[in-house]
C-alpha positions as CSV (number, residue, x, y, z in Angstrom):
1,M,24.7,45.4,-96.1
2,R,24.0,41.3,-95.0
3,L,25.4,42.2,-92.1
4,P,21.9,42.8,-89.7
5,C,20.9,40.1,-91.1
6,T,23.7,37.8,-90.3
7,F,23.7,39.3,-86.5
8,R,19.8,39.3,-85.9
9,R,19.9,35.9,-87.0
10,N,22.8,34.5,-84.9
11,S,21.1,36.4,-82.0
12,D,17.9,34.7,-82.8
13,L,19.6,31.1,-82.8
14,R,21.4,31.8,-79.6
15,K,18.2,32.4,-77.7
16,L,16.7,29.1,-79.6
17,K,19.7,27.1,-78.0
18,I,19.0,28.7,-74.6
19,K,15.5,27.9,-74.7
20,L,15.9,24.5,-75.4
21,K,18.7,23.6,-73.0
22,K,15.6,25.1,-70.7
23,A,13.5,23.3,-72.1
24,E,15.4,19.7,-72.3
25,A,16.5,20.6,-68.1
26,E,12.5,20.4,-67.7
27,A,11.9,17.2,-69.7
28,Q,14.7,15.8,-67.7
29,N,13.2,16.3,-64.5
30,K,9.7,16.1,-65.4
31,L,11.0,12.2,-66.7
32,Q,13.5,11.5,-63.2
33,E,9.8,12.4,-61.1
34,L,8.3,10.0,-63.5
35,S,10.4,7.4,-63.6
36,K,9.9,7.5,-59.6
37,I,6.7,6.0,-59.9
38,E,5.5,2.4,-59.9
39,F,3.0,2.0,-61.9
40,A,0.3,-1.2,-61.9
41,C,1.0,-2.0,-65.1
42,A,2.7,-1.1,-68.7
43,A,0.0,0.7,-69.9
44,D,-0.6,3.3,-66.9
45,A,3.1,3.7,-67.2
46,A,2.6,4.5,-71.2
47,A,-0.5,6.5,-70.5
48,A,1.2,9.4,-67.5
49,A,4.4,8.8,-70.1
50,H,2.3,10.5,-72.9
51,R,0.7,12.5,-71.1
52,L,3.8,14.0,-70.2
53,S,4.8,14.8,-73.2
54,K,1.9,17.0,-73.8
55,Q,2.7,19.3,-71.3
56,L,6.1,19.9,-72.2
57,K,6.9,23.0,-74.9
58,F,8.6,20.9,-77.1
59,G,7.2,17.4,-76.3
60,S,5.7,16.3,-79.9
61,A,9.4,17.1,-81.2
62,F,11.6,14.7,-79.5
63,M,8.9,11.5,-80.2
């Protein structure tokens, strides 16, 4: 009778995929906004990118 456990796992994986797709779309939108900004120097750009990664739900997973 492992069927319910397998079904639950598949359901959880589907939900996780949806959350990840939403997080990816949000990250892409924010990165696109950030790329439109002209920074005075590379350090300013790096600091802004670091702040953005902290704001994102899964930011540390991709860096």
